[in-house]
N, C-alpha and C positions, 0 to 999 in steps of 0.2 A: 536633529532628530526629525525623522519624517514619518508620514502616515501613509501606508499603502492600502489601496482598496482594489477590488476587482470581483468578478463573479466566477463561480466555479464553472459555469457554462462557457464563459468567454475563454478562460484558461484552458479548459478541456478541448475546445476547438483548435487550440494551438498544438496539441499533442498529436504527432504524426505517426509514431511507431509504437507497436505493442511492446510492453515491458521496458520502455524507455521513459522513466519518470521525468517530469518537468518540475523544477523548483518554482513554487509560486509565492513562497514567503520564507524568511529566515528570522529567527528570534532566539536570543539566549543560547547560541550555539547549536540550535536545532533547525532542521529544514522541514518545511511542509511541501510534499511532492504530490503531484497528480499524475496518474498513469492510466493508460488504456491497456487492458490485459485480455489475452485470449489463449486458450489451451493451457499447457503446463509450463512452469518455469522449472529449471533443473534444481535438484536438491542443493542447498547452499546454506551458509551461515554468515553472520556478521559478528565477528569477534568484538566484544566490548561494546556492542550496539544493540539497542532494543528498537522494535518497530511498532508503530501504532497504525492499524488499518481502519479507515473509515469508509464504508461502502456507500457511495452516492447513488449509484444505479446498479441493478442486477444483483449478483451474488458472488462470493469468493469462498473457496475451500482452502484451508491451510493445513497440510499434513506436517506434523512436528514430531521430532524424536529427541527427547531429552532423556530422562530416566525411563519414561514410559511413552510409547508412541501414542499420539492423539490426533484427532481430526477435528478441526474447528470449522464450522460453516457459518459464514456471515451473510446476512441479507441486507437489502436496501435500508439505509439509515441506521445500521448497526456498526459497532466498532469492536475491535479485538486487538490484542498485542502479543508480540513474540519477544522472548527474552533470551538473546544470545544462544539460541539452540538451532540445530539443523532444521531446515524447513523447506517445503515445496508448495508454493501457492499454485492453485489451478482454478479454472473457471469453467462452468458448464456452458455459458454463452457470453457474448461481449458484455462486460460490465465496466464500471468506472470507480475503482477505489481511490481514495486519497490516502497517501502514505506519508508518515512523518518519521524521520530518522535523522540522528545527528550526522 
């Protein structure tokens, strides 16, 4: 059994492409991912997967359509989750969300 440590800033510096998450930790079948985002990501869904978004810098908007369309706006140091629904994340300016997904 090991113990992994690191800083978000160090890991974030290793992310080179927008919308290409980097796995920074795994535990109990879940992955913690760090991503640089800019603009819009296409509408998509993750069948049988939920996502937790933790915004480290900037802000993130997530449009979701389950039974009712909704828009979630997350700011620095806020978190939000999406549950197996169609979604489209977007960003007004460069931000750094941390994403956790199985």
